[in-house]
Backbone as numpy.savetxt, mean C-alpha at the origin, in Angstrom:
# Nx Ny Nz CAx CAy CAz Cx Cy Cz
11.93 -31.96 -1.21 10.61 -32.15 -1.08 10.17 -30.47 -1.44
8.70 -30.49 -2.10 8.16 -29.10 -2.32 7.89 -28.29 -1.23
8.02 -27.01 -1.46 7.67 -26.19 -0.11 6.49 -25.26 -0.63
5.11 -25.95 -0.17 4.02 -24.66 -0.63 4.13 -23.54 -0.22
4.42 -22.98 1.03 4.38 -21.85 1.86 5.61 -21.39 2.72
5.87 -20.43 2.88 6.53 -20.24 4.17 5.79 -18.89 4.58
5.52 -19.09 5.80 4.97 -18.08 6.70 5.98 -17.33 7.41
6.19 -16.28 7.48 6.95 -15.55 8.49 6.50 -14.42 9.56
6.45 -14.76 10.50 5.79 -13.93 11.88 6.94 -12.84 12.16
6.62 -11.67 12.20 7.49 -10.45 12.57 6.95 -10.10 14.27
8.09 -9.89 15.18 7.75 -9.23 16.12 6.68 -7.99 15.78
5.80 -7.94 17.14 4.89 -6.52 16.96 5.37 -5.25 16.44
6.30 -4.88 17.09 7.23 -3.44 16.69 8.08 -3.70 15.50
7.95 -4.93 14.75 8.81 -4.99 13.57 8.72 -4.19 12.35
9.72 -3.83 11.86 9.60 -3.05 10.40 9.67 -4.00 9.49
8.33 -4.31 8.60 8.13 -5.40 7.66 9.05 -4.99 6.29
9.45 -3.80 5.74 10.30 -3.58 4.91 11.11 -4.12 4.68
12.21 -4.27 5.26 13.38 -4.91 4.98 13.22 -6.43 4.59
12.03 -7.00 5.10 11.74 -8.34 4.86 11.27 -8.72 3.62
10.36 -7.49 3.22 9.65 -7.66 2.03 10.78 -7.51 0.79
11.53 -6.65 1.24 12.41 -5.94 -0.24 13.69 -7.19 -0.28
13.79 -8.31 0.88 14.83 -9.16 0.31 14.33 -10.30 -0.63
12.82 -10.38 -0.65 12.19 -11.12 -1.51 12.39 -10.80 -3.06
13.00 -9.27 -3.35 12.98 -9.12 -4.67 14.78 -8.69 -4.54
15.46 -8.31 -3.64 16.55 -7.89 -3.97 17.85 -9.28 -3.96
17.18 -10.22 -3.46 18.19 -11.76 -3.41 17.82 -12.39 -4.32
18.85 -12.94 -5.61 18.48 -13.52 -6.58 17.85 -14.71 -6.33
18.45 -15.57 -5.48 17.98 -16.80 -5.14 16.55 -16.97 -4.86
16.36 -15.97 -3.54 15.08 -15.98 -3.07 13.86 -15.71 -4.29
14.26 -14.51 -5.00 13.37 -14.11 -6.03 13.22 -15.17 -6.96
13.82 -16.37 -7.29 13.49 -16.99 -8.28 13.03 -18.21 -7.65
12.72 -18.32 -6.45 11.88 -19.42 -5.46 10.66 -19.29 -5.07
10.69 -17.96 -4.72 9.55 -17.67 -3.52 9.08 -16.36 -4.27
8.05 -15.78 -4.07 7.08 -14.51 -3.99 6.37 -14.20 -2.90
6.14 -12.65 -2.77 5.44 -12.16 -1.58 4.01 -12.39 -1.81
3.21 -13.29 -1.29 1.79 -13.42 -1.44 0.96 -12.55 -0.65
1.08 -12.14 0.62 0.50 -11.58 1.14 1.02 -10.76 2.56
0.49 -9.70 2.68 1.36 -8.70 3.85 0.56 -8.52 4.93
0.13 -9.35 6.26 -1.17 -9.18 7.11 -0.65 -8.73 8.32
-1.51 -7.44 8.70 -1.16 -6.57 9.87 -2.46 -7.69 10.78
-2.12 -7.28 12.38 -2.85 -7.38 13.17 -3.44 -6.38 14.35
-4.63 -6.00 14.18 -4.87 -4.71 14.86 -6.04 -5.14 16.24
-5.54 -4.42 17.39 -6.61 -4.68 18.35 -7.62 -3.35 18.05
-8.99 -3.93 17.81 -10.04 -2.94 17.48 -10.05 -1.97 18.72
-10.23 -2.23 19.79 -10.60 -1.14 21.01 -9.41 -0.32 20.98
-8.10 -0.67 21.10 -7.05 0.55 21.27 -6.52 0.55 19.62
-7.19 0.69 18.79 -6.66 0.90 17.45 -6.45 2.28 17.39
-7.18 3.20 17.62 -7.12 4.51 17.02 -6.09 5.43 18.14
-6.03 4.84 19.40 -4.92 5.63 19.88 -3.65 5.15 19.45
-3.14 3.87 18.82 -2.22 3.30 18.41 -2.13 4.22 16.92
-2.89 4.35 16.13 -2.98 5.06 14.88 -2.48 6.67 14.92
-2.95 7.18 16.15 -3.10 8.41 16.00 -1.21 8.92 16.80
-0.44 8.15 16.56 1.13 8.65 16.80 1.48 10.34 16.08
1.59 11.07 16.97 2.15 12.61 16.32 3.50 12.70 15.47
3.35 13.92 14.49 4.27 13.96 14.10 5.78 14.14 14.74
5.57 14.95 16.01 6.73 15.19 17.10 7.44 13.84 17.39
6.98 12.54 17.15 7.83 11.63 17.70 7.34 10.63 16.73
8.04 10.53 15.76 7.86 9.63 14.20 8.21 8.30 14.51
8.96 7.91 15.76 9.82 6.68 16.02 8.56 6.03 16.46
7.39 6.63 16.77 6.21 5.76 17.33 5.10 5.68 16.47
5.41 6.00 15.23 4.44 5.36 13.96 4.57 4.41 13.45
5.40 3.07 14.25 5.32 1.83 13.57 3.79 1.44 13.20
2.85 1.41 14.34 1.54 1.06 13.61 0.96 1.25 12.52
1.26 2.68 12.59 0.57 3.29 11.03 1.42 2.81 9.72
3.13 2.67 9.78 3.80 2.41 9.03 3.66 0.84 8.58
3.09 -0.15 9.47 2.58 -1.47 9.19 1.45 -1.45 8.49
0.54 -0.61 8.91 -0.80 -0.54 7.99 -0.30 0.14 6.51
0.51 0.51 6.50 0.93 1.26 5.28 1.45 0.11 4.09
2.29 -1.02 4.65 3.16 -1.94 4.22 1.77 -2.88 3.86
0.67 -3.23 4.79 -0.17 -4.31 4.72 -0.95 -4.23 3.27
-1.04 -5.73 3.01 -2.24 -5.83 1.91 -3.09 -6.34 2.71
-3.37 -6.61 3.84 -4.33 -7.42 4.45 -4.49 -6.77 6.16
-5.17 -6.44 6.85 -5.24 -6.25 8.07 -6.57 -6.90 8.94
-6.19 -7.48 9.99 -6.90 -8.19 10.92 -7.37 -7.50 11.74
-8.57 -7.17 11.73 -9.09 -6.02 12.84 -9.95 -7.01 13.81
-8.81 -7.33 14.97 -9.34 -8.10 15.97 -9.88 -7.83 17.26
-10.49 -8.69 18.04 -11.24 -8.35 19.29 -12.36 -7.21 19.26
-13.18 -7.30 17.76 -14.22 -6.83 17.37 -15.54 -6.91 18.57
-15.43 -8.08 19.50 -16.48 -8.26 20.43 -16.20 -7.08 21.23
-15.10 -6.30 21.54 -14.65 -5.39 22.72 -15.03 -4.30 22.47
-15.22 -3.93 20.78 -15.53 -2.56 20.27 -17.16 -2.33 19.68
-17.30 -1.03 19.80 -18.63 -0.91 19.26 -18.95 -0.78 17.92
-19.77 -0.77 17.07 -20.02 -0.45 15.73 -19.16 0.66 15.08
-19.82 1.90 16.04 -19.33 2.93 15.62 -17.59 3.12 15.77
-17.04 2.44 17.20 -15.63 2.37 16.81 -15.23 1.67 15.56
-15.58 0.54 15.26 -15.33 -0.37 14.16 -15.20 0.61 13.10
-16.16 1.11 12.74 -16.44 1.98 11.64 -15.46 3.15 11.56
-14.64 3.99 12.43 -13.85 4.88 12.41 -12.58 4.50 12.48
-12.28 3.05 12.85 -10.94 2.32 12.70 -10.84 1.90 11.12
-11.85 1.46 10.71 -11.90 1.15 9.17 -11.57 2.15 8.41
-12.49 3.57 8.73 -12.13 4.90 8.00 -10.82 5.02 8.15
-10.03 5.02 9.15 -8.77 5.60 9.68 -7.70 4.30 8.63
-7.96 3.21 9.03 -6.88 2.44 7.78 -7.10 2.70 6.44
-8.33 3.10 6.14 -8.38 3.33 4.59 -7.56 4.81 4.05
-7.86 5.59 5.15 -7.00 7.13 4.92 -5.45 6.76 4.97
-4.92 5.71 5.70 -3.43 5.34 5.62 -3.58 4.64 4.50
-4.05 3.58 4.14 -3.47 2.70 2.96 -4.97 2.05 2.15
-5.51 2.93 1.19 -6.89 3.00 0.55 -6.81 1.41 -0.24
-5.63 0.72 -0.24 -5.83 -0.73 -0.92 -6.16 -1.88 0.11
-6.08 -1.29 1.34 -5.56 -2.46 2.36 -6.93 -3.16 2.36
-7.33 -4.43 2.62 -8.24 -5.34 2.65 -8.54 -5.65 4.13
-9.59 -5.36 4.75 -9.81 -5.39 6.14 -10.85 -6.04 6.46
-10.28 -7.14 7.27 -11.23 -8.72 7.89 -11.31 -8.15 9.24
-12.75 -8.20 9.69 -13.11 -8.36 11.40 -13.09 -9.60 11.84
-12.67 -9.42 13.04 -12.61 -11.02 13.43 -12.30 -10.90 15.17
-12.51 -12.31 15.44 -12.26 -12.14 16.97 -11.18 -13.64 17.30
-10.14 -13.39 18.14 -9.21 -14.12 18.40 -8.23 -14.45 17.25
-8.31 -13.80 16.41 -7.36 -13.60 15.17 -7.94 -14.80 14.15
-9.17 -15.03 14.36 -9.47 -16.28 13.24 -10.10 -15.96 12.47
-9.51 -16.12 11.24 -10.11 -15.86 9.79 -10.03 -17.34 8.70
-10.68 -17.22 7.87 -10.52 -18.50 6.82 -9.33 -18.54 6.26
-8.44 -19.33 6.06 -7.23 -19.38 5.45 -7.27 -18.97 3.88
-8.49 -19.29 3.11 -8.89 -18.74 2.03 -8.44 -17.24 1.81
-8.80 -16.26 2.92 -8.64 -15.26 2.69 -7.30 -14.56 3.06
-6.53 -15.29 3.32 -4.91 -15.03 3.83 -4.17 -15.46 2.63
-4.27 -16.50 1.93 -3.42 -17.46 0.89 -3.97 -16.93 -0.62
-2.97 -17.17 -1.46 -3.20 -17.32 -2.85 -3.75 -15.69 -2.91
-3.05 -14.50 -2.62 -3.59 -13.40 -2.48 -3.10 -12.37 -3.76
-1.69 -12.99 -3.86 -0.88 -12.03 -5.02 -0.72 -10.75 -4.57
-0.45 -10.31 -3.52 -0.44 -8.93 -3.09 0.36 -8.09 -3.58
1.63 -8.37 -4.24 2.42 -7.61 -5.02 2.64 -7.95 -6.56
1.59 -8.47 -6.76 1.41 -8.88 -8.31 1.33 -7.50 -9.21
1.69 -7.66 -10.48 1.39 -6.13 -11.04 -0.01 -6.19 -11.25
-0.82 -7.60 -11.50 -2.48 -7.71 -11.73 -3.07 -7.22 -10.83
-2.61 -6.98 -9.54 -3.33 -6.72 -8.28 -3.64 -5.35 -8.33
-2.71 -4.59 -9.18 -2.63 -3.13 -9.25 -3.77 -2.84 -10.20
-3.93 -3.56 -11.41 -5.22 -3.55 -12.29 -6.48 -3.63 -11.43
-6.43 -4.44 -10.55 -7.89 -4.92 -9.95 -8.09 -3.58 -9.17
-7.24 -2.71 -8.46 -7.45 -1.88 -7.72 -7.68 -0.29 -8.63
-7.29 -0.41 -9.86 -7.33 0.94 -10.54 -8.75 1.85 -10.63
-9.79 1.04 -10.46 -11.14 1.70 -10.50 -11.62 1.94 -8.87
-10.60 1.68 -7.83 -10.95 2.10 -6.46 -10.65 3.63 -6.44
-11.93 4.23 -5.74 -11.94 5.71 -5.53 -11.05 6.53 -4.65
-9.54 6.17 -5.13 -8.59 6.67 -4.11 -8.58 8.13 -3.57
-9.20 8.74 -4.81 -9.23 10.38 -4.35 -10.27 10.87 -3.34
-11.41 9.73 -3.46 -12.46 9.82 -2.35 -11.95 9.51 -1.11
-11.00 8.79 -0.81 -10.25 8.55 0.29 -9.54 9.54 0.76
-8.87 10.28 -0.32 -7.94 11.76 0.03 -8.73 12.95 0.51
-10.25 12.76 0.13 -11.12 13.93 0.23 -11.48 13.73 1.72
-12.12 12.49 1.94 -12.38 12.29 3.41 -11.25 12.22 4.58
-10.14 11.74 3.88 -8.72 12.02 4.84 -8.80 13.79 5.44
-8.78 14.45 4.33 -8.54 16.09 4.68 -9.49 16.44 5.46
-10.83 16.09 5.63 -12.00 16.00 6.64 -11.70 15.70 7.95
-10.68 14.58 8.31 -10.82 14.06 9.62 -9.53 13.49 9.85
-8.55 13.58 9.25 -7.06 13.26 9.50 -6.52 13.92 10.97
-5.61 13.04 11.52 -4.87 13.93 12.37 -3.66 14.23 12.22
-2.73 14.46 13.30 -1.30 14.81 12.99 -0.54 13.80 12.76
-0.75 12.93 12.05 0.22 11.65 11.75 0.90 11.76 10.69
2.07 11.41 10.63 3.31 11.32 9.91 3.23 10.18 8.49
1.99 9.13 9.04 2.13 8.43 7.59 0.63 8.85 7.21
0.88 8.96 5.81 -0.54 9.33 5.00 -0.20 8.79 3.57
-1.08 9.02 2.79 -1.26 8.64 1.43 -1.85 9.73 0.73
-1.37 9.87 -0.83 -1.46 10.72 -1.66 -1.93 9.95 -3.13
-3.15 10.18 -3.72 -3.83 10.01 -4.75 -3.52 10.78 -5.73
-2.83 10.81 -7.45 -2.70 11.39 -8.22 -3.68 11.07 -9.14
-4.39 11.84 -10.13 -4.95 11.71 -10.99 -4.79 12.12 -12.25
-4.25 12.10 -13.25 -3.75 12.72 -14.43 -4.29 12.19 -15.90
-5.25 13.15 -16.50 -6.23 12.84 -17.59 -5.02 12.56 -18.54
-5.23 11.64 -19.69 -4.66 11.74 -21.00 -3.52 10.66 -20.88
-2.56 10.86 -21.76 -1.38 10.24 -21.47 0.02 10.97 -21.26
0.99 10.02 -20.65 2.53 10.60 -20.74 3.54 10.04 -21.44
4.64 10.73 -21.25 5.81 10.14 -21.72 6.43 9.36 -20.82
6.95 8.43 -21.36 7.43 6.92 -20.17 8.94 7.84 -19.97
9.48 8.45 -20.77 10.91 8.85 -20.13 10.52 10.00 -19.06
9.51 10.95 -19.03 8.98 11.81 -18.20 8.77 11.12 -16.81
8.00 10.18 -16.87 7.53 9.45 -15.59 8.72 8.60 -14.96
9.74 8.32 -15.51 10.64 7.40 -15.03 11.64 8.40 -14.53
11.94 9.65 -14.82 12.69 10.62 -14.33 12.15 11.26 -13.14
10.82 11.42 -13.29 9.99 11.67 -11.93 10.21 10.91 -11.03
9.91 9.63 -11.07 10.10 8.82 -10.27 11.64 8.63 -9.53
12.36 8.44 -10.33 13.95 8.26 -9.96 14.08 9.65 -9.05
13.65 10.80 -9.51 13.99 12.04 -8.67 13.67 11.74 -7.04
12.77 10.70 -6.91 12.56 10.41 -5.49 13.36 9.06 -5.07
12.98 8.28 -5.66 13.64 6.71 -5.48 15.12 6.68 -5.36
15.97 7.58 -6.21 17.41 7.57 -5.95 18.10 8.61 -5.21
16.95 9.21 -4.47 17.61 10.13 -3.46 17.59 9.54 -2.17
18.66 9.24 -1.40 18.76 8.17 -0.52 18.32 8.78 0.88
17.84 10.11 1.21 17.67 11.12 2.06 15.93 10.67 2.12
15.35 10.66 0.96 13.86 10.34 1.04 13.29 9.33 0.65
14.08 8.25 -0.01 13.39 7.03 -0.62 12.79 6.26 0.57
13.03 6.11 1.79 12.99 5.76 2.98 11.22 6.04 3.40
11.08 7.26 3.02 9.83 7.95 3.29 8.50 7.11 2.46
8.74 6.65 0.95 7.98 6.19 0.03 7.71 4.66 0.40
6.74 4.29 1.15 6.53 2.84 1.92 5.89 1.94 0.49
5.02 2.63 0.04 4.15 1.97 -1.18 4.15 2.90 -2.18
4.07 2.11 -3.79 3.67 3.11 -4.66 2.95 1.97 -5.67
1.92 2.57 -5.70 0.98 1.51 -6.83 0.36 2.47 -8.05
0.61 2.24 -9.20 0.18 3.23 -10.54 -0.47 2.50 -11.53
-1.12 2.81 -12.21 -1.69 2.40 -13.79 -1.57 3.60 -14.72
-0.72 3.40 -15.57 -0.23 4.90 -16.07 -0.83 4.70 -17.79
-1.00 5.62 -18.47 -1.11 5.72 -19.97 0.00 6.26 -20.39
0.87 5.78 -21.32 1.86 5.80 -21.96 1.46 6.59 -23.34
2.31 7.30 -24.09 2.49 7.94 -25.15 2.83 6.42 -26.12
2.11 6.68 -27.27 2.80 5.41 -28.32 2.39 4.00 -27.78
1.91 3.92 -26.66 1.57 2.27 -26.40 0.08 2.19 -26.19
-0.50 1.10 -26.51 -1.77 0.67 -26.33 -1.86 -0.26 -25.03
-0.77 -0.53 -24.22 -0.95 -1.22 -23.03 -0.68 -0.28 -21.86
-1.54 -0.70 -20.89 -1.44 0.01 -19.51 0.09 -0.14 -18.87
0.76 0.55 -18.47 2.08 0.50 -17.84 1.58 0.38 -16.01
2.03 -0.31 -15.62 1.63 -0.65 -14.04 2.94 -0.74 -13.19
2.87 0.05 -12.07 3.83 0.07 -11.19 3.55 -0.50 -9.50
4.30 -1.42 -9.07 4.15 -1.90 -7.90 5.53 -1.70 -7.37
5.45 -0.77 -6.23 6.84 -0.34 -5.58 6.57 -0.39 -4.05
7.92 -0.99 -3.27 7.90 -1.04 -1.97 9.34 -0.54 -1.32
9.07 0.76 -1.04 10.34 1.64 -1.00 11.20 1.60 -2.09
12.48 1.08 -2.16 13.35 1.44 -3.26 13.17 0.23 -4.27
12.30 -0.86 -3.67 12.16 -1.76 -4.75 10.73 -1.74 -5.57
10.97 -1.63 -7.14 9.97 -1.37 -7.96 10.05 -2.65 -9.16
8.65 -3.22 -9.17 8.33 -3.89 -10.21 7.51 -3.13 -11.10
7.63 -3.31 -12.70 6.96 -2.53 -13.55 7.12 -2.83 -14.99
6.06 -2.78 -15.53 6.02 -3.26 -16.92 4.64 -3.13 -17.60
4.62 -3.20 -18.84 3.24 -3.07 -19.78 2.31 -4.53 -19.60
1.40 -4.30 -19.33 0.31 -5.51 -19.17 -0.72 -5.41 -20.31
-2.21 -5.46 -19.64 -3.01 -5.65 -20.60 -3.39 -4.28 -21.55
-4.15 -4.44 -22.50 -4.33 -3.25 -23.31 -5.42 -2.49 -22.93
-5.61 -1.20 -23.29 -6.77 -0.38 -23.15 -7.70 -0.95 -23.89
-8.66 -1.06 -23.08 -10.00 -1.41 -23.68 -10.57 0.03 -24.87
-11.24 -0.95 -25.74 -11.86 0.21 -26.73 -12.77 0.87 -26.25
-12.58 2.54 -26.22 -13.43 3.61 -25.68 -13.44 3.84 -23.88
-12.25 2.89 -23.86 -11.81 3.42 -22.17 -10.94 4.44 -22.15
-11.36 5.31 -21.13 -10.46 6.82 -20.86 -9.15 6.56 -20.48
-8.32 7.16 -21.41 -6.88 7.07 -21.38 -6.49 8.00 -20.46
-6.16 7.53 -18.88 -5.63 8.38 -17.84 -4.63 7.55 -17.09
-4.00 8.44 -16.07 -3.17 7.57 -15.18 -3.59 7.98 -13.87
-3.54 6.88 -13.23 -3.53 7.10 -11.57 -2.52 6.49 -11.04
-2.08 7.28 -9.80 -0.84 7.14 -9.02 -1.50 6.99 -7.29
-0.74 6.07 -6.74 -1.07 6.21 -5.21 0.27 6.13 -4.50
0.51 7.10 -3.53 1.89 6.91 -2.58 1.43 7.22 -1.37
1.94 6.09 -0.79 1.85 5.86 0.80 2.99 5.93 1.35
3.00 6.83 2.54 4.28 6.86 3.26 4.22 7.73 4.29
5.51 8.32 4.93 5.81 9.35 5.52 5.78 10.91 5.13
4.95 11.54 5.58 4.82 13.14 5.18 4.29 13.32 3.55
3.56 12.68 3.18 3.04 12.35 1.93 2.38 13.80 1.25
1.57 13.88 2.25 0.71 15.38 2.11 1.68 16.29 1.96
3.17 16.66 2.13 3.59 17.75 2.24 4.40 17.96 0.92
4.56 16.65 -0.06 4.96 16.11 -1.15 3.96 16.13 -1.91
2.90 16.57 -1.71 1.76 16.50 -3.06 2.09 17.36 -4.08
2.40 18.46 -3.84 2.57 19.52 -4.79 3.82 19.03 -5.75
4.80 18.29 -4.95 6.28 17.69 -5.73 6.10 16.94 -6.87
């Protein structure tokens, strides 16, 4: 019998990374399933307190880490929060994860169409996000951010780069067992020397999907955009 979908519900304090990675690392699972959406649920009234965990106690940064991994966040109990509170929460969520989709709701009720057939980890999804103003999110973050260990860094590199250079730079982080767990999500659309197609990267910690996709359009500016979401990303900006 054909299975349409498998919905996995994690405990409120669970780390979603191991579950996501098993869909890529286990050959049998990879051949039969794909991750369609990663959904987080957040109490609108208590959100800012939960997301304001201090660097002195990284173990309490689970809510921010879950936002970092999520492709969709349900901002729940909006009837208990003011519009100003909701806007501040949404801004904070975008500071952690500029690509996350935020859906306001009551009693966690949302249309199923907003949750299914999302293709959250498809390479095509990264192409849809390439025109998002990730750097503006970084500018806003610099003005309002708290001392939170979970952050995001956006890079914009004009022109094209060598594929070998990019892979060597990425491996310096992803092959280092001491720091790889700090990199929660990686999104990138790159312009590669000698190629007319866009090179796209979609990563969840050490699991990375990458490949050449659609061609650069005639007259389109050749440039590379990269987004890193994880722990202490601001401190690694210059690296």
